[in-house]
Backbone bond lengths (Angstrom), bond angles and torsions (degrees), N, CA, C in turn:
res aa  C-N    CA-C-N  psi(-1)  N-CA   C-N-CA  omega(-1)  CA-C   N-CA-C  phi
1 M - - - 1.449 - - 1.533 110.64 -
2 K 1.325 115.97 -43.85 1.460 120.32 179.33 1.530 110.54 -62.93
3 N 1.315 116.48 -36.48 1.459 121.98 178.54 1.532 110.69 -64.35
4 Q 1.324 117.20 -39.95 1.465 122.27 179.37 1.531 110.60 -64.63
5 L 1.331 116.90 -40.82 1.462 120.70 178.08 1.528 110.64 -63.40
6 S 1.303 116.70 -39.81 1.456 122.01 179.60 1.531 110.24 -64.20
7 V 1.325 117.05 -41.43 1.464 121.61 178.40 1.526 110.03 -65.18
8 N 1.346 117.08 -43.99 1.462 120.57 179.06 1.529 111.29 -63.51
9 Q 1.315 116.22 -41.78 1.459 120.38 179.77 1.532 110.11 -64.84
10 G 1.318 116.71 -41.20 1.467 120.69 177.90 1.512 111.02 -62.45
11 S 1.317 116.53 -40.68 1.466 121.43 178.29 1.525 110.91 -65.57
12 Q 1.329 116.91 -40.80 1.465 120.77 177.99 1.530 110.72 -65.04
13 N 1.316 115.94 -40.70 1.467 119.86 178.20 1.528 111.00 -63.05
14 E 1.312 116.13 -40.75 1.459 121.29 179.07 1.534 110.09 -64.94
15 D 1.327 117.00 -43.14 1.470 121.25 178.08 1.531 110.17 -62.22
16 C 1.313 116.10 -43.03 1.465 121.07 179.26 1.529 110.23 -62.23
17 R 1.317 116.43 -43.39 1.465 121.35 179.59 1.524 110.58 -63.56
18 K 1.321 117.45 -41.60 1.463 121.03 179.57 1.524 111.32 -66.52
19 R 1.332 117.56 -39.73 1.463 120.70 177.29 1.528 110.59 -64.40
20 Y 1.321 115.80 -41.47 1.458 120.78 178.56 1.531 110.37 -61.66
21 Q 1.334 116.85 -45.85 1.464 120.64 179.87 1.530 110.97 -64.13
22 A 1.326 117.04 -40.35 1.463 121.00 179.17 1.527 110.08 -64.07
23 E 1.325 117.29 -41.11 1.468 120.78 178.94 1.523 110.71 -66.36
24 M 1.324 117.25 -41.24 1.464 120.34 178.11 1.530 110.33 -63.87
25 Q 1.309 118.09 -40.02 1.462 122.23 177.68 1.532 110.17 -63.93
26 R 1.340 116.72 -42.97 1.458 120.94 179.03 1.525 110.56 -61.32
27 R 1.331 116.59 -44.48 1.468 121.05 179.10 1.528 110.88 -63.25
28 F 1.317 116.18 -41.52 1.459 121.66 -179.75 1.526 110.47 -60.61
29 V 1.321 116.90 -47.92 1.465 121.56 179.93 1.522 109.95 -64.12
30 D 1.334 117.38 -41.59 1.458 121.86 178.90 1.528 110.86 -60.85
31 L 1.319 116.68 -44.30 1.465 120.31 179.66 1.523 111.81 -67.80
32 Q 1.324 117.61 -36.00 1.463 120.40 176.06 1.521 110.31 -62.19
33 F 1.331 116.40 -42.69 1.463 120.79 179.14 1.524 110.26 -63.17
34 K 1.324 116.59 -46.40 1.464 120.35 179.77 1.525 111.07 -61.44
35 R 1.326 116.73 -40.66 1.464 120.40 178.96 1.531 110.02 -62.42
36 S 1.320 116.19 -42.89 1.458 120.55 178.91 1.526 111.43 -60.71
37 E 1.326 116.28 -43.61 1.467 120.47 178.44 1.526 111.32 -64.28
38 L 1.324 117.08 -41.66 1.465 120.57 178.47 1.523 111.45 -65.76
39 E 1.323 117.44 -37.49 1.465 120.29 177.70 1.528 110.55 -64.61
40 K 1.335 117.17 -38.94 1.467 120.60 177.21 1.527 110.26 -63.94
41 Q 1.342 116.41 -43.66 1.462 120.09 179.35 1.521 111.10 -64.22
42 L 1.327 116.63 -42.21 1.462 120.57 179.29 1.523 110.98 -63.56
43 K 1.321 117.31 -40.07 1.461 120.82 177.72 1.522 109.96 -60.72
44 R 1.321 116.84 -43.60 1.468 121.14 179.48 1.533 110.85 -65.31
45 V 1.321 117.51 -42.46 1.466 121.15 177.69 1.527 109.99 -60.66
46 N 1.323 117.00 -43.56 1.466 120.46 179.00 1.523 111.22 -62.29
47 E 1.337 116.72 -40.46 1.463 120.32 178.23 1.527 110.82 -62.95
48 V 1.324 116.83 -43.68 1.466 120.96 -179.75 1.528 110.31 -66.10
49 L 1.327 117.33 -42.30 1.469 120.35 178.34 1.522 111.26 -62.60
50 F 1.308 116.93 -41.85 1.464 120.72 178.75 1.526 110.01 -62.27
51 S 1.328 116.03 -45.49 1.466 121.02 179.26 1.525 110.79 -62.43
52 L 1.317 116.85 -44.37 1.465 121.29 179.22 1.529 110.61 -62.95
53 G 1.331 116.25 -41.41 1.467 120.18 177.90 1.520 111.81 -60.77
54 K 1.333 116.63 -42.56 1.467 120.01 177.73 1.524 110.78 -63.73
55 E 1.319 115.90 -42.72 1.471 120.30 179.96 1.527 110.59 -63.21
56 M 1.324 117.71 -42.82 1.461 121.41 178.78 1.528 110.30 -63.02
57 E 1.322 116.30 -40.85 1.463 120.50 179.55 1.529 110.79 -64.52
58 E 1.333 116.56 -40.84 1.460 120.50 178.82 1.528 110.81 -64.05
59 H 1.323 116.56 -41.27 1.467 119.89 177.65 1.527 110.90 -65.04
60 F 1.310 117.08 -39.31 1.466 120.45 178.61 1.532 110.21 -62.54
61 V 1.334 115.72 -46.06 1.477 119.95 179.65 1.526 109.43 -63.31
62 Y 1.318 116.96 -42.95 1.469 121.03 179.03 1.530 110.39 -60.75
63 D 1.329 116.77 -45.92 1.467 120.97 179.36 1.522 111.24 -61.97
64 Q 1.324 117.12 -40.30 1.462 120.56 -179.54 1.525 110.84 -67.83
65 F 1.317 115.96 -36.86 1.458 121.46 -177.96 1.532 111.64 -69.97
66 H 1.332 116.78 -33.57 1.462 121.22 -175.63 1.533 113.12 -98.11
67 K 1.295 118.53 17.98 1.471 120.76 177.17 1.489 110.19 -94.83
C-alpha cells in the first residue's frame, strides 16, 4: 500500500512538473510575440520621428530663406 502511494505521488509530481513547464513555455512564447509587436511599433515610431524631423528642418530652412 505504501508503495502504491509513492507511485501515485511520483506521478502527481511529474504531472505538476509538466504543467509548470508547459505554462513557462506558453509565457515565453507570449512574451516573444509581445516583444515582436513592440519592436514593430518602435520601428514605426522611429520612422515617423525621422520624417517629422526632416519636415521640421525643411520648414526651418524655408523660413530662414524667406526672411
